[in-house]
N, C-alpha and C positions, 0 to 999 in steps of 0.2 A: 381378573388380574389385569391391571393397567399395562399397557406396553409403550412402545415408541411414541413421544409427544403426549404422554399420560397428563392427564390435570387432575390434581389432588384437592379437595377442599380441605383449606386450613381449620384446624380446631382451635386455634388461638387469636387473640386479639392482635391488632398491628401494634409492633414493638416487642411482643412476646415471641418466643421460641418454643418449638415443639422437637419430638423425636420421630422419625419417620423410617420405617422397615424398609429397605431396599433389596431386590433379587435379580440377578443375571442369569440368564440359561445360556448353555454352551453346547455344541454338538460334539465337543472333545473334551476329555479332562484337562484342565488348566492347572497353573503353578498358582496356589492360593495367595502366597505372598506376592506374587507378580500382579496378580488382580487388584489386590489393595494398593500397592505401591503406584500402580499405573491408572488409578482412578483419579481422574481429574474432575473437580467440582467448580463450575464457573456460576456465579450468583448475581442476581441484580435484585436487591432488596432495598426498601426505604432505610433501613438501619445500616446497611452496608456489609451486615455479616455474610459469613460463608460457613455452610454446615463442615462438620468433621465426621469421619467414620469412627465408632467406639469401637476400638480395637478389639476388645475380649467378647463383642458381638458377632464378630466374623465365622460363618460356617461354610464349610466347602464340603459338598455331598456328591457323591456318584450315584446316580439314580437309574432305575430301569428306562430303557428308551420310551419315551411317550409318543407312541404311533399315531395318536389322536392329534391331528393337527387341526388348527382353526384357520389357517391361511392355504391357498393352493402353493405348491412348492415349498413349504415349511418343513425345514430340517428338525428331525426329532431331537429333543434334549436328553442328554445322558450325564450333565454334570451341572451343577448350580453354585452359585455364589449367593450367600445372605449376609447382609449387614444392616445394622442401625446407623442412621445418622443423628447426629444431635446438633442441636443449635440451629434448625431451621426456621427462618424467618418467613413472613409473608413476602412473596415474590416469585422469581422465576429461577430455578435451579438447573442447570445443563450437567448432566453426569456423560462424561466421556472415557472409553477405554481405549489405549492404544498401545500397541506392541507387548501385549500380554502373551507369556510363553506357555507353551502347553506343559503338562505335567511330564512328558517324557523329553522336554527341551527340545524337540524336533520341528517345533513351529511355532506360529505366533498370530495374534490377530492384526498384525501389522499390514500394510501395504507395501509392496515391493516397488521402488522407483523404476521407472520406464527408461 
């Protein structure tokens, strides 16, 4: 499973686009619509295109805590967000989630100002 700063090998030639599956893991149940609406995609590509989320591909699931951790200090996953990006051209794509609200409305991924 690729993680932060993962490099994926393109399956299409320059000037063509492909679909790519994405997945985010959370330690708390999040609001699925909030994840989708607060996902920012910034792309640097030769053809200037930016991929989009295929709305009907979004899947949000509560999962049993995965206590097998791959990194020291890793927090177990209890909720996942999966979706398909369409229109992915060769290049660099940055996916950023900011201020995603929890399912219970009690918190977010945002950072409080100091």
